[in-house]
N, C-alpha and C positions, 0 to 999 in steps of 0.2 A: 504494500500500500504506500503510495507516494503522498507526501504532504505538499500542499501548494502554499507558496508564500503570498501573503496579501499585502497590497500597498495601501498606504493611507490616502485619504481624500486629498491632502496637500500634495503628496507625491504624484497622484493622478493629474491634478491641475497643472503642476509643473511640467509633467510629461506631455500633456496635450495642449499646453498654451502655445498660441501662435507667436512666433518671433516677429517683432516689428522690424520692417525693412527701413533702414535709415535713409535710403535714397528715395527721392521724389519720383513718381512714375513719369512725370513730364520733364525731368531733368533740372528742375528749379533748385537753386542753392539758397538755403535759409541764411538770412542776413540780420545781424544785430548791430545797432549803432546807438548814439545818444537819443535818437528819435524812437527807438524801440526795437522789437524783433519782428521781422517780416518774412513771409514765405518765399520771397525771391528778391533779387537785386532790383529788378524792374519795378516791383511794388514799392520798395524802399525809395527809389529815385522819384517815382511819381508822388509819393507822400511828401518828400522833401520839396518838390516843386509846388505842391498845393499849400504846404506850410508857408512858403515864400509869398504865394498869392494872398494868403490870409494876413500875413504881416503887412503886405502892401495895401490891404483893405479891399481887394477885389472880391474876396469871398469871406464868409464868416461861418461860425459854428461847425468847423471841420471836425469830423469824428471818424474813427476807424472801426471796422468790424461791427457795423450796425446790423442787428438781427431783425428780419421782417417775417413774422409767421404768415404763411400763405393761406388764403381762404378762397373758396368757390362760393360766391354769394355770402350767405351767413354761416356756411358750414366750413369747418377747418379742413384743409387739404391734408389727407392722411397718406402716409407711405408705409407699406408693409414690408418688413425685412424677410430674408430667406427663412428665418426661424419663426415667422408668423407674428412677430411683435409689431404693433402699429405705433408710429410716431408722427407728430405734427410736422409737416414739411415746412422748412424755413429757408429763406433766402438770406445769405450773409453778404452784405455789400462791403467791398474793401474800404470805401470812403463815402461819406455823405457830407454835404455842405450846402449853404445858401449862396447863390450867385447874387452879389450886391447890385450889379447893374440891372439885371432883369427881375430880381426878386423870386426866382424860381428855385425850388428845392431840387438839388441834384443828387442822384444815386450813381456812384461810379464804381466800376469793376476793372481790375487789371487782369488780363488774360494772356497766358502763354499759349494755351490751347483751349479753344471754346468747345465744350461738349454739348451734346443734345440736351442733357439734363439742365445745364446752366441756361441754355437758350429757352427751354420750357419754363424754368423758374422766372426768368426775366419777363417772359410774355405774360405770365400770371401776375407778376408785380406791376407791369404796365397797365393791366386792366384794373387792378386794385387802386393804383395811384395815378389817375389820368393826368393830373396837373404837375407831376414830377417829371424831371428830365432824366432818363436812364441812359448813361453813357458807358461804353465799353472801350477800353484802350487795349490794343493788342501789342504783344511784345514784338511781333513782326506782322507785316500785312498778310492776311489770309490768302493762301495760294488757291487759284481757281482749279477746280478738278479737271484732270486731263480726260478728254473724251477718248473712248476706245474705238479704234477703227478695225474692221475685220480685214484680214489679209487674204 
């Protein structure tokens, strides 16, 4: 008769825990400066430029990482995970500010790569906030898709 060794719950969690990948899947390099910690150098540089605009008086109320819970009418927009857990969908803007000249509230995002999910969330946010200006700044100009030709 053989005896089986049992592992504790803590050992099982350690064994099955997912290892976090330190690399960003889009190649962004996390940047820290006196202004704070940013997900990429481009995001940092854009915030530095916006900070200068605020100092010059062109914009005001500059904020980072503003969260906007998404709604469809009066109902919260819910996303279901692979495990079946439902969470309230949220759009997190990189920067928000008021344009002094126009008086318009601006929601701005810095994008290295624009995903379908971020496009969808911006579309929902645009419906929720029709008077806000939603801006997207790309790290590089989006490349047009190449058409396929048959040979």
